[in-house]
mmCIF file as gemmi writes it, N, C-alpha and C atoms, coordinates in Angstrom:
data_model
loop_
_atom_site.group_PDB
_atom_site.id
_atom_site.type_symbol
_atom_site.label_atom_id
_atom_site.label_alt_id
_atom_site.label_comp_id
_atom_site.label_asym_id
_atom_site.label_entity_id
_atom_site.label_seq_id
_atom_site.pdbx_PDB_ins_code
_atom_site.Cartn_x
_atom_site.Cartn_y
_atom_site.Cartn_z
_atom_site.occupancy
_atom_site.B_iso_or_equiv
_atom_site.pdbx_formal_charge
_atom_site.auth_seq_id
_atom_site.auth_asym_id
_atom_site.pdbx_PDB_model_num
ATOM 1 N N . MET Axp A 1 ? 0.857 -1.184 -0.07 1 0 ? 1 A 1
ATOM 2 C CA . MET Axp A 1 ? 0.012 0.001 -0.001 1 0 ? 1 A 1
ATOM 3 C C . MET Axp A 1 ? 0.975 1.164 -0.041 1 0 ? 1 A 1
ATOM 4 N N . MET Axp A 2 ? 0.5 2.181 -0.819 1 0 ? 2 A 1
ATOM 5 C CA . MET Axp A 2 ? 1.293 3.391 -0.938 1 0 ? 2 A 1
ATOM 6 C C . MET Axp A 2 ? 1.013 4.314 0.297 1 0 ? 2 A 1
ATOM 7 N N . LYS Axp A 3 ? 1.987 5.065 0.706 1 0 ? 3 A 1
ATOM 8 C CA . LYS Axp A 3 ? 1.948 5.985 1.833 1 0 ? 3 A 1
ATOM 9 C C . LYS Axp A 3 ? 2.02 7.391 1.268 1 0 ? 3 A 1
ATOM 10 N N . ALA Axp A 4 ? 1.565 8.338 2.068 1 0 ? 4 A 1
ATOM 11 C CA . ALA Axp A 4 ? 1.682 9.776 1.69 1 0 ? 4 A 1
ATOM 12 C C . ALA Axp A 4 ? 3.107 10.213 1.379 1 0 ? 4 A 1
ATOM 13 N N . ALA Axp A 5 ? 4.012 9.614 2.134 1 0 ? 5 A 1
ATOM 14 C CA . ALA Axp A 5 ? 5.449 9.947 1.901 1 0 ? 5 A 1
ATOM 15 C C . ALA Axp A 5 ? 5.999 9.589 0.666 1 0 ? 5 A 1
ATOM 16 N N . ASP Axp A 6 ? 5.312 8.545 -0.151 1 0 ? 6 A 1
ATOM 17 C CA . ASP Axp A 6 ? 5.616 8.089 -1.396 1 0 ? 6 A 1
ATOM 18 C C . ASP Axp A 6 ? 5.379 9.113 -2.48 1 0 ? 6 A 1
ATOM 19 N N . ILE Axp A 7 ? 4.433 10.031 -2.266 1 0 ? 7 A 1
ATOM 20 C CA . ILE Axp A 7 ? 4.013 10.914 -3.417 1 0 ? 7 A 1
ATOM 21 C C . ILE Axp A 7 ? 4.031 12.389 -2.943 1 0 ? 7 A 1
ATOM 22 N N . MET Axp A 8 ? 4.532 12.612 -1.697 1 0 ? 8 A 1
ATOM 23 C CA . MET Axp A 8 ? 4.511 14.083 -1.249 1 0 ? 8 A 1
ATOM 24 C C . MET Axp A 8 ? 5.631 14.801 -1.834 1 0 ? 8 A 1
ATOM 25 N N . THR Axp A 9 ? 5.51 16.223 -1.911 1 0 ? 9 A 1
ATOM 26 C CA . THR Axp A 9 ? 6.565 17.035 -2.25 1 0 ? 9 A 1
ATOM 27 C C . THR Axp A 9 ? 7.4 17.144 -0.963 1 0 ? 9 A 1
ATOM 28 N N . GLN Axp A 10 ? 8.748 16.939 -1.134 1 0 ? 10 A 1
ATOM 29 C CA . GLN Axp A 10 ? 9.61 16.947 -0.08 1 0 ? 10 A 1
ATOM 30 C C . GLN Axp A 10 ? 10.356 18.349 0.189 1 0 ? 10 A 1
ATOM 31 N N . ASN Axp A 11 ? 10.573 19.043 -0.739 1 0 ? 11 A 1
ATOM 32 C CA . ASN Axp A 11 ? 11.233 20.375 -0.458 1 0 ? 11 A 1
ATOM 33 C C . ASN Axp A 11 ? 10.191 21.471 -0.932 1 0 ? 11 A 1
ATOM 34 N N . VAL Axp A 12 ? 9.381 21.827 0.14 1 0 ? 12 A 1
ATOM 35 C CA . VAL Axp A 12 ? 8.256 22.625 -0.128 1 0 ? 12 A 1
ATOM 36 C C . VAL Axp A 12 ? 8.854 24.043 0.135 1 0 ? 12 A 1
ATOM 37 N N . VAL Axp A 13 ? 8.431 24.97 -0.688 1 0 ? 13 A 1
ATOM 38 C CA . VAL Axp A 13 ? 8.805 26.43 -0.589 1 0 ? 13 A 1
ATOM 39 C C . VAL Axp A 13 ? 7.659 27.12 0.123 1 0 ? 13 A 1
ATOM 40 N N . THR Axp A 14 ? 8.07 27.904 1.113 1 0 ? 14 A 1
ATOM 41 C CA . THR Axp A 14 ? 7.158 28.681 1.927 1 0 ? 14 A 1
ATOM 42 C C . THR Axp A 14 ? 7.503 30.146 1.949 1 0 ? 14 A 1
ATOM 43 N N . ILE Axp A 15 ? 6.608 30.907 2.309 1 0 ? 15 A 1
ATOM 44 C CA . ILE Axp A 15 ? 6.757 32.348 2.41 1 0 ? 15 A 1
ATOM 45 C C . ILE Axp A 15 ? 6.009 32.805 3.656 1 0 ? 15 A 1
ATOM 46 N N . ARG Axp A 16 ? 6.512 33.804 4.433 1 0 ? 16 A 1
ATOM 47 C CA . ARG Axp A 16 ? 5.862 34.324 5.665 1 0 ? 16 A 1
ATOM 48 C C . ARG Axp A 16 ? 4.619 35.095 5.179 1 0 ? 16 A 1
ATOM 49 N N . GLY Axp A 17 ? 3.718 35.097 6.113 1 0 ? 17 A 1
ATOM 50 C CA . GLY Axp A 17 ? 2.369 35.683 5.948 1 0 ? 17 A 1
ATOM 51 C C . GLY Axp A 17 ? 2.559 37.299 5.817 1 0 ? 17 A 1
ATOM 52 N N . SER Axp A 18 ? 3.657 37.813 6.391 1 0 ? 18 A 1
ATOM 53 C CA . SER Axp A 18 ? 3.827 39.288 6.319 1 0 ? 18 A 1
ATOM 54 C C . SER Axp A 18 ? 4.502 39.7 5.054 1 0 ? 18 A 1
ATOM 55 N N . ALA Axp A 19 ? 4.875 38.763 4.268 1 0 ? 19 A 1
ATOM 56 C CA . ALA Axp A 19 ? 5.489 39.154 2.952 1 0 ? 19 A 1
ATOM 57 C C . ALA Axp A 19 ? 4.571 39.96 1.99 1 0 ? 19 A 1
ATOM 58 N N . THR Axp A 20 ? 5.073 40.737 1.186 1 0 ? 20 A 1
ATOM 59 C CA . THR Axp A 20 ? 4.216 41.412 0.207 1 0 ? 20 A 1
ATOM 60 C C . THR Axp A 20 ? 3.866 40.498 -0.933 1 0 ? 20 A 1
ATOM 61 N N . VAL Axp A 21 ? 2.806 40.949 -1.6 1 0 ? 21 A 1
ATOM 62 C CA . VAL Axp A 21 ? 2.48 40.227 -2.913 1 0 ? 21 A 1
ATOM 63 C C . VAL Axp A 21 ? 3.668 40.155 -3.82 1 0 ? 21 A 1
ATOM 64 N N . ALA Axp A 22 ? 4.304 41.33 -3.899 1 0 ? 22 A 1
ATOM 65 C CA . ALA Axp A 22 ? 5.408 41.523 -4.862 1 0 ? 22 A 1
ATOM 66 C C . ALA Axp A 22 ? 6.539 40.438 -4.461 1 0 ? 22 A 1
ATOM 67 N N . GLU Axp A 23 ? 6.782 40.352 -3.195 1 0 ? 23 A 1
ATOM 68 C CA . GLU Axp A 23 ? 7.747 39.321 -2.872 1 0 ? 23 A 1
ATOM 69 C C . GLU Axp A 23 ? 7.378 37.865 -3.23 1 0 ? 23 A 1
ATOM 70 N N . ALA Axp A 24 ? 6.073 37.56 -2.988 1 0 ? 24 A 1
ATOM 71 C CA . ALA Axp A 24 ? 5.536 36.262 -3.302 1 0 ? 24 A 1
ATOM 72 C C . ALA Axp A 24 ? 5.654 36.063 -4.838 1 0 ? 24 A 1
ATOM 73 N N . VAL Axp A 25 ? 5.261 36.973 -5.664 1 0 ? 25 A 1
ATOM 74 C CA . VAL Axp A 25 ? 5.353 36.812 -6.976 1 0 ? 25 A 1
ATOM 75 C C . VAL Axp A 25 ? 6.793 36.609 -7.51 1 0 ? 25 A 1
ATOM 76 N N . LYS Axp A 26 ? 7.708 37.457 -6.997 1 0 ? 26 A 1
ATOM 77 C CA . LYS Axp A 26 ? 9.156 37.188 -7.344 1 0 ? 26 A 1
ATOM 78 C C . LYS Axp A 26 ? 9.656 35.87 -6.971 1 0 ? 26 A 1
ATOM 79 N N . LEU Axp A 27 ? 9.314 35.319 -5.76 1 0 ? 27 A 1
ATOM 80 C CA . LEU Axp A 27 ? 9.688 34.041 -5.361 1 0 ? 27 A 1
ATOM 81 C C . LEU Axp A 27 ? 9.083 32.973 -6.258 1 0 ? 27 A 1
ATOM 82 N N . MET Axp A 28 ? 7.959 33.178 -6.555 1 0 ? 28 A 1
ATOM 83 C CA . MET Axp A 28 ? 7.159 32.097 -7.531 1 0 ? 28 A 1
ATOM 84 C C . MET Axp A 28 ? 7.878 32.131 -8.939 1 0 ? 28 A 1
ATOM 85 N N . LYS Axp A 29 ? 8.217 33.304 -9.437 1 0 ? 29 A 1
ATOM 86 C CA . LYS Axp A 29 ? 8.785 33.365 -10.716 1 0 ? 29 A 1
ATOM 87 C C . LYS Axp A 29 ? 10.234 32.89 -10.679 1 0 ? 29 A 1
ATOM 88 N N . ASP Axp A 30 ? 11.015 33.227 -9.646 1 0 ? 30 A 1
ATOM 89 C CA . ASP Axp A 30 ? 12.343 32.766 -9.415 1 0 ? 30 A 1
ATOM 90 C C . ASP Axp A 30 ? 12.453 31.264 -9.283 1 0 ? 30 A 1
ATOM 91 N N . LYS Axp A 31 ? 11.508 30.631 -8.685 1 0 ? 31 A 1
ATOM 92 C CA . LYS Axp A 31 ? 11.512 29.195 -8.401 1 0 ? 31 A 1
ATOM 93 C C . LYS Axp A 31 ? 10.595 28.334 -9.461 1 0 ? 31 A 1
ATOM 94 N N . GLY Axp A 32 ? 9.888 29.081 -10.341 1 0 ? 32 A 1
ATOM 95 C CA . GLY Axp A 32 ? 9.123 28.441 -11.307 1 0 ? 32 A 1
ATOM 96 C C . GLY Axp A 32 ? 7.853 27.683 -10.633 1 0 ? 32 A 1
ATOM 97 N N . LEU Axp A 33 ? 7.222 28.406 -9.645 1 0 ? 33 A 1
ATOM 98 C CA . LEU Axp A 33 ? 6.221 27.77 -8.891 1 0 ? 33 A 1
ATOM 99 C C . LEU Axp A 33 ? 4.853 28.384 -9.302 1 0 ? 33 A 1
ATOM 100 N N . ARG Axp A 34 ? 3.773 27.624 -9.055 1 0 ? 34 A 1
ATOM 101 C CA . ARG Axp A 34 ? 2.423 28.197 -9.25 1 0 ? 34 A 1
ATOM 102 C C . ARG Axp A 34 ? 1.694 28.306 -7.927 1 0 ? 34 A 1
ATOM 103 N N . ALA Axp A 35 ? 2.31 27.912 -6.819 1 0 ? 35 A 1
ATOM 104 C CA . ALA Axp A 35 ? 1.597 27.96 -5.508 1 0 ? 35 A 1
ATOM 105 C C . ALA Axp A 35 ? 2.64 28.02 -4.443 1 0 ? 35 A 1
ATOM 106 N N . LEU Axp A 36 ? 2.393 28.654 -3.279 1 0 ? 36 A 1
ATOM 107 C CA . LEU Axp A 36 ? 3.242 28.691 -2.206 1 0 ? 36 A 1
ATOM 108 C C . LEU Axp A 36 ? 2.478 28.344 -0.951 1 0 ? 36 A 1
ATOM 109 N N . ILE Axp A 37 ? 3.209 27.733 0.103 1 0 ? 37 A 1
ATOM 110 C CA . ILE Axp A 37 ? 2.666 27.676 1.398 1 0 ? 37 A 1
ATOM 111 C C . ILE Axp A 37 ? 2.946 28.928 2.214 1 0 ? 37 A 1
ATOM 112 N N . VAL Axp A 38 ? 1.933 29.436 2.783 1 0 ? 38 A 1
ATOM 113 C CA . VAL Axp A 38 ? 2.01 30.683 3.52 1 0 ? 38 A 1
ATOM 114 C C . VAL Axp A 38 ? 2.2 30.338 5.038 1 0 ? 38 A 1
ATOM 115 N N . GLU Axp A 39 ? 3.307 30.709 5.615 1 0 ? 39 A 1
ATOM 116 C CA . GLU Axp A 39 ? 3.472 30.402 7.051 1 0 ? 39 A 1
ATOM 117 C C . GLU Axp A 39 ? 2.816 31.591 7.864 1 0 ? 39 A 1
ATOM 118 N N . PRO Axp A 40 ? 2.298 31.233 9.079 1 0 ? 40 A 1
ATOM 119 C CA . PRO Axp A 40 ? 1.651 32.211 9.842 1 0 ? 40 A 1
ATOM 120 C C . PRO Axp A 40 ? 2.649 33.314 10.447 1 0 ? 40 A 1
């Protein structure tokens, strides 16, 4: 049986909640991402 660990993303990119939208957009462009995890 597969486990979540078999399919999960291991090196997740996060950004702090206090970051600006411009910072988030730059990070996403720089890393080639379509989504970010926002830390509280």
